[in-house]
N, C-alpha and C positions, 0 to 999 in steps of 0.2 A: 182401338188404334188411335193413333192421331195424327193426321194430316193436318200441314201444314205449308200454305200457299206465300211463295217468298218473290212472286212476281213472274211476269211471261209463264214458262212451264216448268219450273222451276219447281219441286215439291219434296217437303220434308218429310217421310211417314217413319213414326216408332211405333213398332209393333214389338215387343218381347223385349229379349235385351238389346235389340236390332235396332238402328237409325239409318234409312235408307235417304240417301238426296238423289232425287232423278233429273237430269240436265241443269246443272249449277252455272247459273251466269247470273253474278249476282255484281259484280266490282263493275259491271259496264253496263249491268241495265236498272233504266233513269228509275222506273217503279218501284226500284228496291230500294234506289238511294234516295227518293224524294218520300221513301218512308220514313226517314232515318235508322232503320235499320241497322245493324251492327254484322259486319261480316263472322268475325268471331263468334258470335252469341247464333247466328246462325248455322253454323259450321259443326258446332261441340258436340263432342259426341257421336257424332255422321263414323257407323262403323262401314259402310258400304255407300257406291258411287253407281248408279245406274243410267246410262247414256242409251237414248233412242237414235242417232245419228249424228252426222259432221258437221252441224253449219256451228258459226262460232257462238249463235246466242242461244246454244244446247251442250257448250260443254266446254264452255271458257273457262270455268273456275277447276275443272275435275281434277288436274294434274296435282293442284297449288293442296287443296285439301283431301287428295287422297296423300298425297306426303307429309301435312300438318297432322294429319288422322292417324294415320297408318291403316287406310282403308282399301278394302279390297276392289276393285273396277271392273262393272260387269260393263258387254260393248261387244260389239260384232269386230272381228279378227281384227281387222284394218284398222278398225279407231282405236281399239284398244292400243295396239302398238302406237300409236301418233303420240296418242296420250304419255304413252310410256310410264304408266304406276309401275312400282316394283311388286306391286300386289294385284294377278290382274286375273279375271276370268275370260279369255278369250272367247265369242260364241258367234251364232249365226243364226238366223232365221227358223226358227222351230223348234232351236236346241233349248235347254232347261239346264240349270243348277242350282243346286240348293246346297242353302244354310242352314244354320239352326234353327232360326222363326222362320223361314219362309222360303219359298222356290219362285227363278226368276226367269222368265219363258219371252224369249224374243218373236214376235209374232213379225207381220206383214204390215207395213204400211206405203201409202201410195205418195210417195215424196221423193226428191232428193238427197245425197249426202255427201259435199266436200268443203274442204276448207284453203282459200287460195289456192284454186287450182286443182288441189291435193283428191283423187277420188276415196273417197272414206266408208265402202262399203257400205252394204244395204241400209237403207234406213229403214226405220223399225216402230211399233207399240212396244210396252211390256208390261206383260202379266204377271201381279207379281201375289203369289198363294201365299199365305199367311198361316201361320200354325193356331192362330187364334180364332180359324176360319172363312176368313173373309180374303176377297179376290179383289184385287185392283188392275185395272186395264188403263194404262195409262198410253195413248192411242199414238201419240206422240205428234209429229206435222204431218196430217193426212187428209185426204179427202175421202169421202163415200166409196169403198167398194164392197163387190160382193162377199170376199174372205172373211168381212164383219162377223156374217152367219156363221160362217165356222168356228171362228173365235169365242164366240157366242156357247157352240153348242159343244166345245173342245174343254171349254175354261168356267164357264156360267159367272160371271165377274158380277159382284155386288155392286161396286162402286167404280164409273166410269171418270175418268181425267180426259174430257173433250176439247181439244184448239175449235175455238168459235170466231179470229179477228179475220178473217175472212183474206183473200189476196195469195199469202202464203199459204194457205188450207182454206179448212170448208168454212164457210160463213154460217153464220147464226142459222138461218133458215136449212141448209144441207147437214150442218151437224144435227140439228132438233131431228133432222126425218134418220138421221144414223143411229140417235139413239134409240127412237121409238120404233124403227121397222128392224133391227135386229137384235135390242136388246132389252132386257128387262131389268135395269140397274134401280139399287133401291135408292143411291145417291147420285148426282151427278153435279162432277165440280168444273167450270170452264176455266178457260184458260187460254194464253195466247193471243191475248186484246191488251188494248192501254197501253202498251211498250212504247210502241213507234207511232207519230201521227199517219201512216200509213194503215193502221191497222182498226179495225173498229176498235171507240174510243172506249165501249163499257159491255156488259154482259144481256143488257135492257131486251135487247130483240131476240135472243138467244131463249131468255126466261120466259118471255112472252110467248115464243112458240111451242115450249115443251108444254105449255099449257098444263098447269097444275103439278106436275111430275117435281119432285122434290131436286131440286135444284139450289148447292149452297152456293155464295157467292160472297166469299170471304174478302176482307181486307187484305192488302200484300201486307203478309206476317200474322194472319189470322189463322185459326185453326178448325175442321172440321173433326169432331169426335164420332166416331162409328162403331 
């Protein structure tokens, strides 16, 4: 499995014959643009798009990617209808939809979800269970919450994608606590930092708080093979 960070909370996950893009925020993402990356290259071959919630910095490019690539959209019901992809799998918290190379489950997240005053359903995390035998938990935007223990018991994720930027999500200390208290991740990839000045600028505090656990901090556009 290849996981590529495209800045903020946007990840491209390649497994089997599928390419899943989670929370596509590219054209308006300063870190993506500053890295000199190509939008067309980033979305090339994307077969599925998964959304955690309905804030503009998480679904901004979803409709265009789905239209361009004829990709299938996975999102909570209200958000799926709002994006309006021709191919969609409307879902809600706790639901699982299977595809050829993976199954995708929406789980709880402690956050909000709206765009320009329009309510867009529950905020979620995404659990991606692949036929390669690995499970990725993209937490979405969230604080720590006791239900993370249930996510671990039910799905036993190997790879954690964790928001650490503070203000709108967990900060470094809380995110590290969540990882160590509730999970036994083989690999942790931090996100939702460095995009805007009001977020923590880097992952240094999180790496320090994780105390030697395997934390991968790719550059924007960089990949992790797991």
